[in-house]
C-alpha positions as a Markdown table, in Angstrom:
| # | Residue | x | y | z |
|---|---|---|---|---|
| 1 | Unk | 10.6 | 8.5 | 19.3 |
| 2 | Unk | 12.0 | 5.9 | 21.8 |
| 3 | Unk | 12.8 | 5.8 | 25.3 |
| 4 | Unk | 16.5 | 5.8 | 24.9 |
| 5 | Unk | 16.8 | 7.9 | 21.7 |
| 6 | Unk | 18.1 | 11.0 | 23.8 |
| 7 | Unk | 21.5 | 8.9 | 23.4 |
| 8 | Unk | 21.7 | 10.7 | 19.7 |
| 9 | Unk | 21.1 | 14.0 | 21.0 |
| 10 | Unk | 24.1 | 16.1 | 20.8 |
| 11 | Unk | 26.0 | 16.7 | 24.6 |
| 12 | Unk | 24.3 | 20.2 | 24.3 |
| 13 | Unk | 21.0 | 19.3 | 25.3 |
| 14 | Unk | 22.1 | 16.8 | 27.6 |
| 15 | Unk | 24.9 | 19.7 | 29.6 |
| 16 | Unk | 21.9 | 21.6 | 29.2 |
| 17 | Unk | 19.2 | 19.1 | 31.5 |
| 18 | Unk | 22.1 | 18.8 | 33.6 |
| 19 | Unk | 23.2 | 22.3 | 34.3 |
| 20 | Unk | 19.5 | 23.6 | 34.8 |
| 21 | Unk | 18.2 | 21.4 | 37.4 |
| 22 | Unk | 19.5 | 18.9 | 40.0 |
| 23 | Unk | 15.7 | 17.8 | 40.3 |
| 24 | Unk | 14.9 | 14.2 | 39.4 |
| 25 | Unk | 13.1 | 14.8 | 36.1 |
| 26 | Unk | 11.9 | 11.7 | 33.3 |
| 27 | Unk | 15.1 | 11.9 | 31.5 |
| 28 | Unk | 17.4 | 11.4 | 34.9 |
| 29 | Unk | 17.4 | 7.9 | 34.7 |
| 30 | Unk | 18.7 | 7.7 | 31.4 |
| 31 | Unk | 21.1 | 10.3 | 31.4 |
| 32 | Unk | 22.7 | 8.7 | 34.4 |
| 33 | Unk | 23.6 | 5.6 | 32.1 |
| 34 | Unk | 25.9 | 8.1 | 30.2 |
| 35 | Unk | 28.1 | 8.6 | 33.1 |
| 36 | Unk | 28.4 | 12.1 | 32.1 |
| 37 | Unk | 29.1 | 15.0 | 34.6 |
| 38 | Unk | 27.7 | 18.3 | 34.4 |
| 39 | Unk | 31.2 | 19.4 | 34.7 |
| 40 | Unk | 32.8 | 17.9 | 31.7 |
| 41 | Unk | 31.2 | 19.9 | 29.0 |
| 42 | Unk | 32.2 | 19.8 | 25.6 |
| 43 | Unk | 31.7 | 23.2 | 24.8 |
| 44 | Unk | 34.7 | 23.5 | 27.2 |
| 45 | Unk | 36.8 | 23.2 | 24.2 |
| 46 | Unk | 35.7 | 26.1 | 22.1 |
| 47 | Unk | 37.8 | 28.8 | 21.5 |
| 48 | Unk | 36.3 | 32.2 | 23.5 |
| 49 | Unk | 35.0 | 34.6 | 20.9 |
| 50 | Unk | 36.0 | 38.4 | 20.8 |
| 51 | Unk | 33.4 | 40.6 | 19.9 |
| 52 | Unk | 33.5 | 43.1 | 17.4 |
| 53 | Unk | 32.0 | 45.6 | 16.2 |
| 54 | Unk | 33.0 | 45.4 | 12.4 |
| 55 | Unk | 30.8 | 42.6 | 10.2 |
| 56 | Unk | 33.1 | 39.2 | 10.0 |
| 57 | Unk | 32.5 | 39.1 | 6.3 |
| 58 | Unk | 32.6 | 35.3 | 4.7 |
| 59 | Unk | 32.2 | 34.1 | 8.3 |
| 60 | Unk | 28.5 | 32.9 | 9.0 |
| 61 | Unk | 26.4 | 32.8 | 12.8 |
| 62 | Unk | 26.9 | 28.9 | 12.9 |
| 63 | Unk | 30.6 | 29.2 | 12.8 |
| 64 | Unk | 31.0 | 31.7 | 15.7 |
| 65 | Unk | 27.8 | 30.9 | 17.9 |
| 66 | Unk | 29.7 | 28.1 | 19.9 |
| 67 | Unk | 32.5 | 30.3 | 20.7 |
| 68 | Unk | 30.9 | 32.6 | 22.7 |
| 69 | Unk | 31.0 | 31.1 | 26.1 |
| 70 | Unk | 28.8 | 33.5 | 28.2 |
| 71 | Unk | 26.0 | 31.8 | 25.7 |
| 72 | Unk | 27.5 | 28.2 | 25.8 |
| 73 | Unk | 24.5 | 26.3 | 27.2 |
| 74 | Unk | 21.5 | 28.0 | 24.9 |
| 75 | Unk | 24.1 | 28.1 | 21.7 |
| 76 | Unk | 24.5 | 24.0 | 22.4 |
| 77 | Unk | 20.7 | 24.1 | 21.9 |
| 78 | Unk | 20.6 | 25.6 | 18.6 |
| 79 | Unk | 22.3 | 22.8 | 17.0 |
| 80 | Unk | 19.8 | 20.3 | 18.3 |
| 81 | Unk | 17.0 | 22.1 | 16.8 |
| 82 | Unk | 17.1 | 21.2 | 12.9 |
| 83 | Unk | 15.2 | 24.4 | 11.8 |
| 84 | Unk | 17.4 | 26.7 | 13.7 |
| 85 | Unk | 20.5 | 24.9 | 12.9 |
| 86 | Unk | 20.0 | 24.9 | 9.3 |
| 87 | Unk | 19.1 | 28.5 | 9.0 |
| 88 | Unk | 22.3 | 29.5 | 11.3 |
| 89 | Unk | 24.1 | 27.7 | 8.7 |
| 90 | Unk | 23.0 | 29.1 | 5.5 |
| 91 | Unk | 24.8 | 31.9 | 4.6 |
| 92 | Unk | 21.9 | 32.9 | 2.1 |
| 93 | Unk | 19.6 | 33.4 | 4.7 |
| 94 | Unk | 20.0 | 36.2 | 7.7 |
| 95 | Unk | 18.9 | 36.1 | 11.5 |
| 96 | Unk | 19.3 | 37.8 | 14.7 |
| 97 | Unk | 20.0 | 35.0 | 17.5 |
| 98 | Unk | 18.5 | 36.5 | 20.7 |
| 99 | Unk | 20.8 | 34.4 | 23.0 |
| 100 | Unk | 19.8 | 34.3 | 27.1 |
| 101 | Unk | 23.4 | 34.0 | 29.0 |
| 102 | Unk | 24.3 | 30.9 | 30.6 |
| 103 | Unk | 23.2 | 32.5 | 34.5 |
| 104 | Unk | 19.9 | 32.9 | 32.7 |
| 105 | Unk | 19.3 | 29.5 | 31.5 |
| 106 | Unk | 20.7 | 28.1 | 34.8 |
| 107 | Unk | 17.8 | 29.8 | 36.7 |
| 108 | Unk | 14.9 | 29.3 | 34.8 |
| 109 | Unk | 11.7 | 28.7 | 36.7 |
| 110 | Unk | 10.7 | 26.1 | 34.2 |
| 111 | Unk | 13.0 | 23.9 | 31.8 |
| 112 | Unk | 13.0 | 25.0 | 28.4 |
| 113 | Unk | 11.4 | 21.8 | 27.5 |
| 114 | Unk | 8.3 | 22.1 | 30.4 |
| 115 | Unk | 4.9 | 23.7 | 29.6 |
| 116 | Unk | 3.1 | 24.4 | 32.6 |
| 117 | Unk | -0.2 | 23.1 | 30.5 |
| 118 | Unk | 1.4 | 19.7 | 29.9 |
| 119 | Unk | 1.1 | 19.4 | 33.8 |
| 120 | Unk | -2.2 | 21.0 | 33.9 |
| 121 | Unk | -3.5 | 18.6 | 31.5 |
| 122 | Unk | -1.3 | 15.8 | 32.2 |
| 123 | Unk | -0.1 | 15.9 | 36.0 |
| 124 | Unk | 3.6 | 14.8 | 37.0 |
| 125 | Unk | 4.0 | 12.3 | 34.5 |
| 126 | Unk | 3.5 | 14.6 | 31.6 |
| 127 | Unk | 7.2 | 13.9 | 29.9 |
| 128 | Unk | 7.6 | 10.1 | 31.1 |
| 129 | Unk | 7.4 | 7.8 | 28.6 |
| 130 | Unk | 7.9 | 8.1 | 24.6 |
| 131 | Unk | 4.9 | 10.4 | 24.4 |
| 132 | Unk | 6.6 | 12.6 | 27.0 |
| 133 | Unk | 9.8 | 12.3 | 25.4 |
| 134 | Unk | 8.6 | 13.9 | 22.2 |
| 135 | Unk | 6.2 | 16.6 | 24.2 |
| 136 | Unk | 9.3 | 17.6 | 25.5 |
| 137 | Unk | 11.3 | 17.9 | 22.6 |
| 138 | Unk | 8.8 | 20.2 | 20.7 |
| 139 | Unk | 8.2 | 22.2 | 23.9 |
| 140 | Unk | 12.2 | 22.7 | 23.4 |
| 141 | Unk | 12.2 | 23.3 | 20.1 |
| 142 | Unk | 9.6 | 26.1 | 20.7 |
| 143 | Unk | 11.8 | 27.5 | 23.2 |
| 144 | Unk | 14.8 | 27.7 | 21.0 |
| 145 | Unk | 12.7 | 29.3 | 17.9 |
| 146 | Unk | 11.2 | 32.0 | 20.1 |
| 147 | Unk | 15.0 | 33.3 | 20.5 |
| 148 | Unk | 15.0 | 33.6 | 16.8 |
| 149 | Unk | 14.2 | 36.5 | 14.4 |
| 150 | Unk | 14.4 | 35.9 | 10.8 |
| 151 | Unk | 16.0 | 39.1 | 9.9 |
| 152 | Unk | 19.2 | 41.0 | 10.4 |
| 153 | Unk | 20.0 | 44.0 | 10.5 |
| 154 | Unk | 17.1 | 44.5 | 12.5 |
| 155 | Unk | 15.5 | 48.3 | 12.6 |
| 156 | Unk | 14.3 | 49.8 | 16.3 |
| 157 | Unk | 10.8 | 49.6 | 16.5 |
| 158 | Unk | 10.3 | 46.9 | 13.8 |
| 159 | Unk | 7.7 | 44.5 | 14.8 |
| 160 | Unk | 9.0 | 40.9 | 13.6 |
| 161 | Unk | 8.0 | 37.5 | 14.1 |
| 162 | Unk | 10.3 | 35.0 | 15.7 |
| 163 | Unk | 10.3 | 31.3 | 14.6 |
| 164 | Unk | 8.0 | 30.2 | 17.0 |
| 165 | Unk | 5.6 | 33.1 | 15.6 |
| 166 | Unk | 5.5 | 35.6 | 18.4 |
| 167 | Unk | 5.7 | 39.2 | 17.5 |
| 168 | Unk | 8.7 | 41.0 | 18.9 |
| 169 | Unk | 10.6 | 44.1 | 18.6 |
| 170 | Unk | 13.3 | 46.5 | 20.3 |
| 171 | Unk | 13.7 | 49.8 | 21.4 |
| 172 | Unk | 16.2 | 52.0 | 23.4 |
| 173 | Unk | 15.4 | 52.7 | 27.0 |
| 174 | Unk | 17.8 | 55.3 | 28.9 |
| 175 | Unk | 20.3 | 54.2 | 26.3 |
| 176 | Unk | 19.9 | 50.3 | 27.0 |
| 177 | Unk | 18.8 | 48.0 | 23.8 |
| 178 | Unk | 15.3 | 46.4 | 25.3 |
| 179 | Unk | 13.3 | 43.3 | 23.6 |
| 180 | Unk | 9.8 | 44.0 | 23.9 |
| 181 | Unk | 6.8 | 43.2 | 25.0 |
| 182 | Unk | 8.8 | 41.3 | 27.5 |
| 183 | Unk | 10.9 | 44.1 | 28.6 |
| 184 | Unk | 14.3 | 42.1 | 28.5 |
| 185 | Unk | 17.9 | 43.9 | 28.4 |
| 186 | Unk | 20.3 | 43.3 | 25.5 |
| 187 | Unk | 23.7 | 43.0 | 27.2 |
| 188 | Unk | 25.9 | 43.0 | 24.3 |
| 189 | Unk | 26.3 | 42.2 | 21.2 |
| 190 | Unk | 28.3 | 39.1 | 21.0 |
| 191 | Unk | 28.8 | 38.9 | 16.7 |
| 192 | Unk | 28.2 | 40.4 | 13.8 |
| 193 | Unk | 29.0 | 38.3 | 11.0 |
| 194 | Unk | 28.0 | 38.1 | 7.0 |
| 195 | Unk | 24.4 | 36.4 | 7.8 |
| 196 | Unk | 23.6 | 38.3 | 10.9 |
| 197 | Unk | 24.2 | 39.0 | 14.6 |
| 198 | Unk | 24.0 | 37.2 | 17.8 |
| 199 | Unk | 22.6 | 39.5 | 20.8 |
| 200 | Unk | 23.2 | 38.2 | 24.3 |
| 201 | Unk | 20.2 | 38.7 | 26.3 |
| 202 | Unk | 20.1 | 39.4 | 30.8 |
| 203 | Unk | 16.3 | 37.2 | 30.4 |
| 204 | Unk | 14.3 | 34.8 | 28.3 |
| 205 | Unk | 11.5 | 35.7 | 25.9 |
| 206 | Unk | 9.5 | 32.7 | 26.8 |
């Protein structure tokens, strides 16, 4: 990946980086040249979806994920990761999307493209230059894949692996659905469609 290659990335990634951090980061100088303001999110044009307990037949996850405003940041990232976007766009492949809501994404202790081990090994310049951008891209892919389960419907207590390879399951505590072992609350099920469901989370799984 060459410096400046983020020009080709969908605006959702740019919006995420701008929304998640006010600090100086290796991509700031690149993003500044685009003259893109955080409040000018392309996701603003999406129509607000209406959650339903009924499965929308003939509709797939990729048709509806961008319409759910409270997960706009995460849903934008799913379009940036080929392994994820291709699955959500395939009616023959079921999935459960475990999407952190916007407030969670904005308040992450570290950015989705950061890994503490990278800083430990490479120092403050871990994400500088073309190799740094490649590293950030790989981290971002793992973050998104960690929130996709290649199964739906997903039964309570059934241990499954996310696309990133992490084993998770869900259980009900005091009437509330919780993703384990991270103990993250599912605040709602935003959509039920022919190839899966979109669950909104009050935390992340990484």
